[in-house]
N, C-alpha and C positions, 0 to 999 in steps of 0.2 A: 233529703228533700230538695226540691228545685230551689235555686237561688231566687228566681223571679217567676211568678205565676200571674198571668192576666187572664181573666175569664169574662166573656160576654160584655166587653167594654164598649160603651156608647158615649161619644163626646159630641156635643153640639156647641158650635161657636157662632155667635151672631145670628142665631136662629136657624143655622144650616147644620145638617148632620155631616160631621167630618169622619167619624168612625162609628161603625155599627157592628155589634156582635163579634168583636175581635178577641180571639184566644191566642195566647203566646206564652211560652215558657223558656227559661234559660237554665240549663243544668250546669253543675260545676265543671269548669275547664273547657267549655265549648265556645266556639266563635259562631255567633248567629248574626246574619246580615239581613236587613229589611230593604227590599228594593220595591220600586213602584214609580209610576209616572208622576209628573208635577201635580200637586194638589191631591195626592192620594192619601194624605194624613200621616206620612212617615214621621215628620218632626213633631207633629201633634201627639202621636203615640208616645214618643220619648218624653215629651213634656208632661204627659199624663202620668207616666211611670214615675217621674221625678217629683210629681206633686205640684208642678207649675201651672197646670190647667185643671179645672175640675172635670169630673166625669159624671154623667147623669144616670148611668146604670153600669152594673158589673163591679168587679173588684180587681185591685192590684195588690198582690201580696209579695213583699220582700222577706226573705228569711230573716228572722229576728237577729239583730246585731250585725247584719250584713254591711260591710264597708263598700261604698260605691264611689268610683272616680268618674268624672264627667269631662269630656272634651267637646267644646262647641265647634260650630262650623268655622269660625274665625274670630279674631279679636281686633277691633279697630284701635290702632295705636297712633297717637300723635308722634310723628318722628322727632319732634323737639322735646318730648318728655324725657327728662333725665332719670331713667330707671334701667338698671341692668337686669339681665335674666335672673340672676341669683336673688336680687331684691324682689322681683316679681314673685318668685316662688316663696318668698318669706312673708307675703301678705295673705290674710290679715294677721297671721301669727308668725313669730320668728321661727325659722327652721335652721337647725345647725348646719354649718357649711358642708360637713361630710355627708349629711343626708341630702342636701341640695345637689351636690355633685354626683352622688349615687343615682338620684332620680334622672338627672340629665344624661348620665352614661347609659342608664337603662333605656332611655328614649332615643339613644343614638346620637346625642349631641354633647358628648363629654367635652369639657373645657369652655363651653359657651357662657358660663356663669358671669364673667366680667364684662361681657359684650352688652352694649346698649340695645334695648328692645327695638328701637327705631332703625338699627343697623342690620337687623336680621332679615334674611330672605323669607318668602312666604313659607317655604318648606321648613326652615329652621324654626320659625315662630310656631308652626303646628307641632313640632317636636317638643318645644318648650311647654306648650299647653298640655301635651301628653305627659311630660315630666311632672307638671303640677298635679295632674290627675293621679299619678302614681305615688305621690306622697301619702304616707299612711298605709301603703301596701293594700289597696282595695282588692276584694275578691271578685268584683264585677266592674268592668269598664264599660261606660256608655258613651258612644261617639256619634255625633250628629253631622254627617257629611264632612268629616274632618279634612278631606282633600279637595274641597271646592276651591277652584282657582289654581290648583297645582297642575303642571303638565303631566303627561302620562308616565314618564320615567319617575318623576317625583311621587306620583300617586302609588305606583307599584312598590317603590322603596318604602313608603310609609306603611303600606299594608304588610310588607314583609317584616317591618319593625314590630307591628302589632303581633304578628305570629311569634316573633322572637320573645316578646314580652310574655305572651301566654306560655311559651315553652319554659321560660325561666322562672316565672312566678306562679303558674297554675291558675292565673286569673281568667275568669270567663269574660267574653266580650260580646256586647250587643251594639251593633252599629247600623246606621243608615248610610246608604251610598247610592250614587247615580252612576258610578263607574262599573258597569255591569260585568265586563269581561275580566277586569282585574279582581273585583271583589268576589266573584264566583270562585276564583282559584284560592282565595284566602279564607274561605268559609267552610265550616263543617255542615252548616244548615242554612238554607236561604228561605226567607219568608217573603212572598210576593203580595204586596198590599195595594189595594185600590178602594179605600174606604172600608173594605172588609178583607179578610185573608182569602186571596184567590187560590193559592196553592203554596205548599211548603215541602221541604225535603232536602236531600243532598243536592249540591249544585248541579251535577250532571243530569239529574232527574227533573229538576225544576226547569232547566234550560230547554228541555224537550217537551215540557208539559203544554197542552193546548192553551190553558189559561194564561201562561206566561207569554207564549208566542202571540196570543191575541193582543197583548199589550205592547210587546217589544219587537215582534217579528222574529225572523230566524237568523238575523245577521250576527248574533253574538256567538253562535256555536264555534265557528272557525277561530275567532280570536281567543275563545276560552280554551280550545284545544292547543293552540300555539302557546298561550301563556302557561298552561299546565305542563306542556312539554319542556319549556325553558325552565320552569320552576322545579320540575322533577329532576331535570338534568343537573341543576345546581345542588339539589338535595343529594344526588348520587355522589357528588364530589365533596361532600362534607359540609355544605353550607346550608343545610336544611334546618328543620325544626321538629319539635315534638308535635304530635297531633292529639287533640283531645278526642273524646268519644264521638262517634257518629250516631245520629238518631234519624229516624224516619227514612228508611231505605228507599221509599218510593214517594214521589210527590203525590199530593192528593188535593182535591178541591172539596171543601166542606159542603155537605149536601144542602141544596137550597140556596147557596150563596154564590155559586160560580157565575 
């Protein structure tokens, strides 16, 4: 069965309809990315899935017993706070040192355990947040614009790390991103959201869908092709990753909602 199933979800915040009739699913082992313009309800959808905001209609179903790891957009750290990365990973419950180091290694920042949080770069801090989400070996990772504030190389490296995590652990990934050209290359399926699901499918099909182009224009295609070429070139030389299942071979717009 699906790890996550969202059906006909409606969310109103402050009297305003933020999400209307949203359907979404995540299958085991796949990377699903939600894209959309500012104010399209992307983060609200994640918060509704996590139970942090109520929904007025519809349902959110997580497979019983599903382990979920969450990576927020960022974490405001007081640079004077005397806390190491390892100590941060041990809150609120103590985590064995070996487990902490294994999670940091899985997130691509092995050896950062003794480093003070205030001394980490933005990219390193996001990797530490990823390591925290990986504690307990979740079957589903949920990430809310985890590369906000990172430069393009840092963003690309982070998403490649997500792919490596999926390949190594089999965890499915649901993430929100505004980095269209990078995230397209790192996804099995893309969902374009603008208060409702405009279109969804494999990245190359969504990138050419009229509903997507109406929101984002046509400027992403070239960057997507270049990134994919570079990414596939690395894969050919042994630095690639395993791919999860692909679903929805063609982008589509739900009837009556496009």
